[in-house]
Backbone as CSV, one residue per row, in Angstrom:
resi,resn,N_x,N_y,N_z,CA_x,CA_y,CA_z,C_x,C_y,C_z
1,UNK,1.085,-1.396,-0.278,0.229,-0.191,-0.229,0.923,0.882,-0.196
2,UNK,0.233,1.772,-0.988,1.423,3.004,-1.109,0.678,4.269,-0.317
3,UNK,1.249,5.118,0.820,0.952,6.274,1.600,1.104,7.633,1.085
4,UNK,2.345,8.252,0.145,2.026,8.909,-0.989,1.163,8.840,-1.453
5,UNK,-0.296,8.279,-1.745,-0.977,9.055,-2.682,-2.388,9.739,-1.806
6,UNK,-2.793,10.639,-2.592,-3.639,11.564,-1.459,-4.978,10.776,-1.164
7,UNK,-5.775,11.301,-0.475,-6.906,10.569,-0.336,-8.449,11.291,-1.051
8,UNK,-8.940,10.624,-1.695,-9.971,11.652,-2.669,-10.976,12.558,-1.180
9,UNK,-11.328,13.489,-1.845,-12.709,14.548,-0.175,-13.370,13.575,0.159
10,UNK,-13.649,12.203,-0.518,-14.981,11.301,-0.032,-13.993,10.683,0.912
11,UNK,-12.920,9.937,0.541,-11.780,9.155,1.070,-12.008,9.937,2.758
12,UNK,-11.645,11.075,2.665,-11.193,11.787,3.772,-12.218,12.180,4.879
13,UNK,-13.651,12.128,3.978,-14.836,12.264,4.511,-14.680,11.303,5.733
14,UNK,-15.313,10.741,4.464,-15.707,8.992,5.578,-14.786,8.327,6.717
15,UNK,-13.284,8.931,7.086,-12.535,8.662,7.724,-12.453,9.602,9.394
16,UNK,-12.747,11.058,8.579,-13.406,11.948,9.560,-14.774,12.265,10.182
17,UNK,-16.016,10.799,9.895,-16.918,11.280,9.986,-17.861,10.969,11.315
18,UNK,-17.982,11.672,12.311,-17.600,11.352,13.866,-19.140,10.610,13.665
19,UNK,-19.617,9.479,14.403,-20.524,9.491,14.769,-21.052,8.434,16.815
20,UNK,-22.480,9.251,16.526,-22.481,9.407,18.228,-23.229,7.661,19.234
21,UNK,-23.070,7.075,18.260,-23.442,5.342,18.310,-21.664,4.784,18.651
22,UNK,-21.296,5.121,17.917,-19.709,4.996,18.023,-19.773,5.932,19.150
23,UNK,-19.597,6.633,19.393,-18.651,7.347,20.961,-19.578,7.071,21.600
24,UNK,-20.267,7.144,21.967,-20.988,6.278,23.331,-20.735,4.864,23.759
25,UNK,-20.690,4.301,22.330,-20.246,2.785,22.647,-18.531,2.506,23.292
26,UNK,-17.795,3.701,22.675,-16.714,3.820,23.074,-16.752,4.249,24.233
27,UNK,-17.704,5.025,25.022,-17.389,5.717,26.247,-18.177,4.717,27.447
28,UNK,-18.622,3.922,27.335,-19.371,2.459,27.826,-18.279,1.736,27.635
29,UNK,-17.621,1.536,27.195,-16.844,0.714,26.965,-15.857,0.871,28.083
30,UNK,-15.220,1.784,27.810,-14.259,2.460,28.705,-14.945,2.093,29.926
31,UNK,-15.839,3.020,30.720,-16.509,2.852,31.992,-15.981,1.178,32.389
32,UNK,-16.848,0.862,31.333,-17.185,-1.160,31.870,-15.533,-1.667,32.793
33,UNK,-14.662,-1.305,31.752,-13.327,-1.591,31.556,-12.725,-1.468,33.064
34,UNK,-12.924,0.263,33.251,-12.519,0.968,34.533,-13.227,-0.136,36.061
35,UNK,-14.517,-0.441,35.922,-15.616,-1.185,36.488,-14.676,-2.374,36.981
36,UNK,-15.130,-2.510,35.669,-14.040,-4.590,36.108,-13.087,-4.168,36.719
37,UNK,-11.672,-3.307,36.713,-10.353,-3.759,37.658,-10.853,-3.024,38.749
38,UNK,-11.888,-1.913,38.807,-11.908,-1.542,40.450,-12.467,-3.112,41.034
39,UNK,-13.531,-3.761,40.393,-14.508,-5.269,40.824,-13.283,-6.092,41.442
40,UNK,-12.008,-6.535,40.035,-11.319,-7.387,40.510,-10.012,-7.041,41.691
41,UNK,-10.136,-5.676,41.401,-9.238,-4.787,42.727,-10.257,-5.595,44.192
42,UNK,-11.027,-5.423,44.507,-11.926,-5.854,45.598,-12.430,-7.059,46.067
43,UNK,-12.165,-7.709,45.195,-12.537,-9.377,45.278,-10.501,-9.577,45.351
44,UNK,-9.663,-9.750,44.666,-8.357,-10.065,44.508,-7.282,-9.181,44.889
45,UNK,-7.715,-8.393,45.901,-6.615,-7.684,46.244,-5.184,-7.298,45.805
46,UNK,-4.306,-9.089,45.787,-2.953,-8.631,45.746,-2.624,-10.394,45.281
47,UNK,-2.617,-10.254,43.963,-2.679,-11.894,43.583,-0.937,-12.652,43.983
48,UNK,-0.218,-11.787,44.826,0.930,-12.388,45.149,1.168,-13.046,46.733
49,UNK,-0.762,-12.537,46.951,-0.874,-13.380,48.188,-1.078,-14.934,48.102
50,UNK,-0.515,-15.402,49.462,-1.123,-17.283,48.848,-2.190,-17.819,49.803
């Protein structure tokens, strides 16, 4: 794939188009991962403890 070929206006618009649904899904996933990390830390606070 050649990276020196410029994009057309349509291709550039498709790459930079924003989606509220995708943004909401990304935010939800980030918050879910953060919550899961807190739950794991609360249930299993030290993985080296035997």
